[in-house]
Every structure is written in structure tokens, then in C-alpha cells.
C-alpha positions in Angstrom: -39.4 -3.5 21.6 -38.9 -4.7 25.2 -38.2 -2.0 27.8 -36.6 -2.2 31.1 -38.9 -1.3 34.0 -37.1 2.0 34.6 -37.4 2.9 30.8 -41.1 2.2 31.0 -41.4 4.5 34.0 -39.5 7.2 32.1 -41.8 6.8 29.1 -44.8 7.3 31.3 -43.5 10.3 33.1 -41.6 12.0 30.2 -43.1 10.7 26.9 -41.7 13.6 24.8 -38.2 13.2 26.2 -38.4 9.5 25.7 -39.2 9.9 22.0 -36.3 12.4 21.6 -34.0 10.0 23.3 -35.0 7.0 21.1 -34.6 9.1 17.9 -31.2 10.3 19.2 -30.0 6.8 20.0 -31.1 5.5 16.6 -29.6 8.3 14.5 -26.3 8.3 16.4 -26.0 4.6 16.8 -25.2 4.9 20.5 -27.6 2.3 21.8 -25.0 1.6 24.5 -26.1 4.8 26.2 -29.2 3.0 27.4 -27.2 0.4 29.2 -27.2 0.7 32.9 -23.4 0.0 33.2 -20.2 0.3 31.2 -21.5 3.2 29.1 -19.1 5.0 26.7 -20.1 8.6 26.2 -19.5 10.0 22.7 -19.6 13.7 22.0 -23.1 13.5 20.7 -24.4 11.4 23.6 -22.7 13.7 26.0 -24.7 16.7 24.6 -27.8 14.7 25.0 -26.9 13.8 28.6 -26.5 17.5 29.2 -30.0 18.0 27.8 -31.5 15.3 30.0 -29.7 16.8 33.0 -31.3 20.2 32.2 -34.7 18.6 32.7 -33.6 18.0 36.3 -33.9 14.2 36.2 -32.3 12.6 39.2 -29.3 10.3 38.7 -31.6 7.4 39.2 -33.6 8.6 36.2 -30.5 8.6 33.9 -29.8 5.6 31.8 -26.3 5.3 33.1 -25.7 4.5 36.7 -23.3 6.3 38.9 -20.8 3.5 38.2 -20.7 4.3 34.5 -19.7 7.4 32.6 -23.0 9.3 33.2 -23.3 13.0 33.0 -21.4 14.6 35.9 -18.8 11.8 35.9 -17.1 13.0 32.7 -14.2 15.3 33.7 -11.4 17.2 31.9 -8.1 18.3 33.2 -7.5 21.9 34.1 -4.6 22.8 31.8 -3.5 26.2 30.3 -2.8 26.6 26.6 0.8 26.4 25.3 0.9 30.2 24.7 -0.5 31.0 28.2 2.7 32.9 29.1 2.0 35.4 26.3 -1.5 36.1 27.4 -2.7 38.6 30.0 -0.2 41.2 28.9 -1.6 43.8 31.2 -0.8 41.7 34.3 2.6 42.2 36.0 5.0 39.3 36.5 4.8 37.1 38.4 1.2 36.7 37.1 -1.1 37.2 40.1 -4.9 37.0 40.3 -6.8 38.8 43.2 -10.0 36.9 43.9 -12.5 39.4 45.3 -15.8 38.2 46.8 -18.5 40.8 46.3 -21.7 39.1 47.8 -24.1 41.9 46.9 -27.9 41.2 47.1 -29.3 44.7 47.4 -29.5 45.4 43.7 -32.3 43.0 43.1 -35.2 41.4 45.2 -33.9 37.9 45.8 -31.6 36.6 48.6 -29.0 34.0 47.6 -26.6 35.8 45.3 -24.4 36.4 48.4 -23.7 32.7 48.6 -22.1 32.2 45.2 -18.5 33.4 46.0 -18.2 30.8 48.8 -19.8 28.1 46.6 -17.4 28.9 43.7 -14.4 28.5 46.1 -15.8 25.2 47.4 -15.8 23.9 43.8 -12.0 24.1 43.9 -11.7 27.4 42.2 -8.5 28.6 43.9 -6.7 25.3 43.2 -7.7 25.4 39.6 -6.4 28.9 39.2 -3.1 27.8 40.6 -3.1 24.9 38.2 -3.5 27.4 35.3 -0.2 29.1 36.4 -1.6 31.9 38.5 -0.3 33.1 41.9 -3.5 33.4 43.8 -4.4 36.1 46.3 -7.7 35.1 47.9 -9.2 38.2 49.5 -12.0 37.7 52.2 -15.4 38.6 50.9 -16.3 42.2 51.4 -18.6 42.5 54.4 -21.5 44.2 52.7 -23.8 43.7 55.7 -21.6 45.7 57.9 -20.6 48.3 55.3 -24.1 48.8 54.1 -25.8 48.9 57.5 -23.3 51.6 58.7 -24.0 53.6 55.6 -27.7 53.5 56.2 -27.3 54.7 59.8 -25.1 57.6 58.8 -26.8 58.7 55.7 -29.4 61.5 55.9 -31.8 60.7 53.0 -32.8 64.0 51.3 -34.5 62.4 48.3 -35.9 59.1 47.3 -35.3 58.4 43.6 -36.4 55.3 41.7 -33.3 53.3 42.8 -34.1 50.7 45.5 -31.6 50.3 48.3 -29.3 52.9 46.7 -27.5 53.7 49.9 -26.6 50.1 50.5 -25.7 49.5 46.8 -23.6 52.7 46.8 -21.7 52.0 50.0 -20.9 48.4 49.0 -19.7 49.5 45.5 -17.6 52.3 47.0 -15.7 49.7 49.0 -15.4 47.4 45.9 -14.2 50.3 43.7 -11.3 51.1 46.1 -10.2 47.5 46.3 -10.4 46.9 42.5 -8.5 50.1 41.8 -5.7 49.2 44.3 -5.2 45.8 42.8 -5.0 47.1 39.2 -2.5 49.7 40.2 0.0 47.1 41.4 -0.4 45.0 38.2 -2.8 42.3 39.4 -5.8 40.7 37.7 -9.0 41.4 39.7 -11.4 38.5 39.5 -14.7 39.7 41.1 -17.2 37.1 42.2 -20.7 38.5 42.6 -23.2 39.0 43.9 -25.8 40.7 41.7 -24.9 42.8 38.7 -25.1 46.1 40.6 -21.5 45.3 41.6 -20.7 46.4 38.1 -20.9 50.0 39.4 -18.0 49.4 41.8 -16.0 47.2 39.4 -16.2 49.7 36.6 -15.5 52.7 38.9 -12.3 51.1 40.2 -11.2 49.9 36.8 -11.8 53.2 35.1 -10.0 55.1 37.8 -6.9 52.9 37.4 -7.1 52.3 33.6 -9.5 54.9 32.1 -8.9 53.6 28.6 -10.4 50.2 29.4 -12.9 48.7 27.0 -15.8 46.6 28.3 -17.5 43.5 27.0 -20.8 43.0 28.7 -22.2 39.5 28.4 -25.8 39.5 29.5 -29.3 38.8 28.5 -30.2 42.4 29.6 -28.7 45.8 28.7 -28.4 47.1 32.4 -28.5 50.6 30.9 -31.4 51.8 33.0 -31.3 54.9 35.3 -33.6 55.9 38.1 -35.5 58.1 35.5 -36.3 55.3 33.1 -36.2 52.1 35.1 -39.4 50.1 35.2 -38.5 48.3 38.4 -36.1 50.5 40.3 -33.7 47.5 40.8 -30.1 48.7 40.6 -28.7 45.5 39.1 -30.3 46.9 35.9 -28.5 50.2 36.2 -24.7 49.8 36.4 -24.0 50.9 32.8 -26.5 53.7 32.8 -24.9 55.1 36.0 -21.5 55.0 34.4 -22.4 57.0 31.4 -22.4 60.8 31.6 -24.9 61.0 28.8 -27.5 59.3 31.0 -26.7 60.4 34.5 -24.8 63.7 34.4 -24.6 64.1 38.2 -24.6 60.9 40.3 -24.9 62.9 43.5 -28.7 62.9 42.9 -28.7 59.2 43.7 -28.3 58.7 47.5 -25.3 56.6 48.2 -23.4 57.4 45.0 -22.1 60.8 46.0 -18.5 59.3 46.1 -18.6 58.8 42.4 -18.3 62.5 41.8 -15.4 63.0 44.1 -11.9 63.3 42.8 -11.4 61.5 39.4 -15.0 60.8 38.3 -15.0 57.5 36.5 -17.0 57.4 33.3 -17.6 54.9 30.5 -17.8 56.2 27.0 -20.5 54.5 24.8 -17.9 53.6 22.2 -15.9 51.7 24.9 -18.7 49.2 25.5 -19.8 46.1 23.5 -22.8 44.0 24.4 -22.9 40.3 23.7 -26.0 38.0 24.0 -28.8 40.5 24.6 -32.3 39.2 24.3 -34.5 41.1 26.8 -34.1 44.9 26.5 -36.4 47.5 28.0 -38.1 50.0 25.7 -36.2 52.9 27.1 -32.9 51.0 26.9 -33.5 50.3 23.2 -33.8 54.1 22.6 -30.6 54.7 24.6 -28.6 52.0 22.7 -29.6 53.5 19.4 -29.0 57.1 20.3 -25.6 56.4 21.9 -24.5 54.1 19.1 -23.4 51.3 21.5 -22.0 48.3 19.7 -24.6 45.6 20.3 -24.7 41.9 19.4 -28.0 40.3 20.3 -28.8 36.6 20.2 -30.2 37.2 16.7 -26.7 38.3 15.6 -25.1 35.3 17.3 -27.6 33.0 15.5 -26.9 34.8 12.2 -23.1 35.2 12.2 -22.0 32.5 14.8 -20.3 33.2 18.0 -16.8 33.2 16.4 -17.5 36.1 14.1 -19.3 38.0 16.9 -16.4 37.8 19.2 -14.0 38.8 16.5 -16.1 41.9 15.8 -16.5 42.7 19.5 -12.8 42.6 20.1 -11.9 44.4 16.9 -14.3 47.2 17.8 -12.6 47.7 21.2 -9.0 47.4 20.0 -9.3 49.1 16.6 -7.9 52.5 17.8 -5.5 51.1 20.4 -4.4 47.4 20.1 -2.9 47.6 23.6 -6.0 48.8 25.4 -7.1 46.6 28.4 -10.5 44.8 28.3 -12.8 44.1 31.2 -15.2 41.1 30.8 -18.4 41.4 32.8 -20.3 38.0 32.6 -23.9 37.7 33.9 -24.7 34.0 34.1 -28.2 34.7 32.7 -26.6 35.3 29.3 -26.5 31.5 29.2 -29.6 29.6 28.3 -31.5 28.5 31.4 -31.2 24.9 30.1 -27.6 25.1 31.3 -27.9 27.8 34.0 -31.3 27.7 35.7 -30.2 29.2 39.1 -30.4 32.9 38.3 -32.9 35.6 39.1 -33.9 36.9 35.6 -33.6 33.8 33.4 -34.7 34.2 29.7 -34.9 31.4 27.2 -32.9 31.4 24.0 -29.5 32.2 25.5 -25.9 31.0 24.8 -25.2 27.3 24.6 -22.7 25.6 26.8 -19.9 25.9 24.2 -20.9 29.5 23.1 -20.7 30.5 26.7 -17.2 29.1 27.0 -16.0 30.4 23.6 -16.7 34.0 24.7 -14.2 33.6 27.6 -11.7 31.7 25.6 -11.6 34.2 22.7 -11.2 37.3 24.9 -8.3 35.5 26.6 -6.7 34.7 23.2 -6.7 38.5 22.4 -4.2 39.0 25.2 -6.0 42.1 26.3 -8.1 40.8 29.2 -7.1 42.7 32.4 -10.1 42.1 34.7 -13.3 40.1 34.9 -16.4 39.5 37.0 -19.1 36.9 37.1 -22.5 37.6 38.6 -26.1 36.7 39.3 -25.5 33.0 40.3 -28.3 32.3 42.8 -28.5 28.7 44.0 -31.7 29.4 45.9 -33.7 29.9 42.7 -33.5 26.3 41.4 -33.6 22.8 42.8 -30.4 21.1 44.0 -29.4 19.8 40.7 -30.1 23.1 38.8 -28.2 25.0 41.5 -25.2 22.6 41.3 -25.1 22.8 37.5 -25.2 26.6 37.5 -22.4 26.9 40.0 -20.4 24.3 38.1 -20.9 26.3 34.9 -19.8 29.5 36.6 -16.7 27.7 37.9 -15.8 26.5 34.4 -16.4 29.9 32.8 -14.0 31.4 35.3 -11.4 28.8 34.4 -11.9 29.6 30.7 -11.4 33.3 31.2 -8.3 32.6 33.3 -6.6 30.6 30.6 -7.9 27.1 30.7 -7.7 25.8 27.1 -8.7 22.7 25.2 -5.3 22.4 23.5 
């Protein structure tokens, strides 16, 4: 077999991938994918191209040149489904989405999560939402630097629990909660762009004050059910659900910065109003809490066993069994997706959702008609190389489109 010079170079530098590639080409009879020009990408070769891309090969390392239909040059139109007018039944007419940038970084140790709201907008997010039939209200990002610094200056710290930067996290989430609540009360769809997952505190507080009957689907590799008493790290992006449950934190005033959560209507999430999808990295104390509280949980084992279609049917049925008209909030941590597809995140764990499974989660919740709010979090372009960062932001963009009604047919 004669090899082009670039294929010989690829064999030398990536012998295992080269063998996989040759087996793939032989079995799928797509030898044209090795041609440097005029390639035609089939569904199977596209999945392989995605696999190659995940190994962070540069475009010059791909078999298809930029002039062909190489990975990254295959696009689809941004179109809603035919029944899109019957979806999002909790949103007032005319259907309006409020895009809320929540560039929080204080819930975890890495800088960079604050850049993702701007990067998602730069991907053309607002235009795509409009193409899907939404009226778009683009709200300027919350100025967490200002909000949080003012809170630190004015707060007199009486105790120091195991909750890092709790004053900053608390102040930022207080502002977010007020904004989310105000948008829901006028019938809009809050789309919150994180930021780390500690913004779940503010999102859920605002949602549950406006619509206390809301059910929550939490798509994540991690349970985020820690509290200052049981957390191994003290990072608050692992605590939003624990803080929302009265069974775990009866009085949130003991956490500096969260005093506002016990004022007026105290927002709480009941364990039976939560469903986990995609868990695969759960702390020992969180396991105990999940079992004792009886939280509906679908791990990656369950997804492998039943398939993502059955899992999402069961998740939605659990939340809508008692009240078919109850609203659903979807909280999507990008680390739920396998790092093969989303490497630019702070707590990546192998064995996550595939590209299609990740999209199906969004599509199926939308099909229920119950989706009333959503957030996407933990995209951090500083934690991967340029290509990995770009792929992660692109995936986040496409997931948002899916949860806002973009449909294959």
C-alpha cells in the first residue's frame, strides 16, 4: 500500500489512530475520505471525523483539506420543528426569550468561565434564537465583579464555613435570582448563560419564587448536592442543590452571603422535584444523601442500559406524573458530555454523553412542552487548546439551539 507523505507522517505520530482510521475506511467503504479534495462525508465518516477532531489534530492533519467537506465545514440550517408554536406552553405570547449572562467564576478555582456568555453570543446565538421564532431580549451580563466586590466590602464576616468565596457567590446569585424571577413573572423564558454551576443557586431561587411548583432536570457528571458540612473541596459550584434543600441546609443564614435566601418567600426545592441525568462522579456523602432523600437519579450506567430515549421518558414522566402542566427547568453542565466532545471544562470526567445523546436530552424536554427556563454552565475555553475550546463553545451553542426548539425535522 502506497501512502501519501502526510499519511506516513500521521502513521508515525498517531499509529493507533491510523489503524482505527484504516479499519473504518475499509469497513464503511469510504475510501474517498482519504482524498485531499472533493470529499463526500457520509454519516459514518462524519462521526469518525468528529473522533479525529477530538484528538486535537490541526486542519492540516485531517485527510480533507479546508476546500473539501472536512469536519467543521459541514453545517445544518437553524430551523424549528413544525409543531414549534405548540411548545413552550409556559411562555406568554409573543414568545420572548431573555438571555441573561451570568459570568460567575467564584464557585470554583479556575478563571475563564466568565468568558463563555460573550463567546456564545459571538457564535451567532442571538440570530439563531430569532431564526427559531423567538423575540430576543439580550440583557447585559450581570457585573459580578462590581456586585461581589461591594458585597465583600460591606459584609462583616462572623463565621467562616467550608464554602469558599461564599459572600461573592451569594451576592452574585442574589442579583441573578431577582432578575430571573422578574422575567418569569412577565411570561418570558429565562436563558441563563454561565458561569460556573454555583449560579444554580440564583437561577433556582428566582425560578422557585416565581413558580414554586417547577420540576428540575439536572444534567451533570456531578450531583452538586454538597453542603459546607460535607463538601470535600469547599467549592460552591458543587453545592447549589444541597443549598436549595431544607433537609440538607435548614437555615442558609449560617452561610455568609446567603442571608437573603431566608428573607420573605424562602425558595426551596423538594427532593421529589429533582431528576438527575448523566451522573458518573458522585462524592461519598452525596451518595448517602441521594439514597436517603430518594432523589430520582439516572447515571451513565442507566443510560448505557436503557438508552437515552427511555431515560428521558422516565425523567419527564417522573416530574409530570402528578401535574402534567408543571413547568420544567433544565440545568445543563457541559461536563455531562464526554470530554471527547467538550474538553474545555473544569471537572471533565470520561464516559459521558455522546454528541447525539447530549442533543437528545434538550430536544426531548422541549417536545414535552413543559420547558420554562434553562441554563448552561461550566464552559471554560482557557482549559483546553484553541481547537478544544472552539469545539466546546460550539457544542454549547448547538445545545442551546436544541433546547430552544431547533429540530431535525
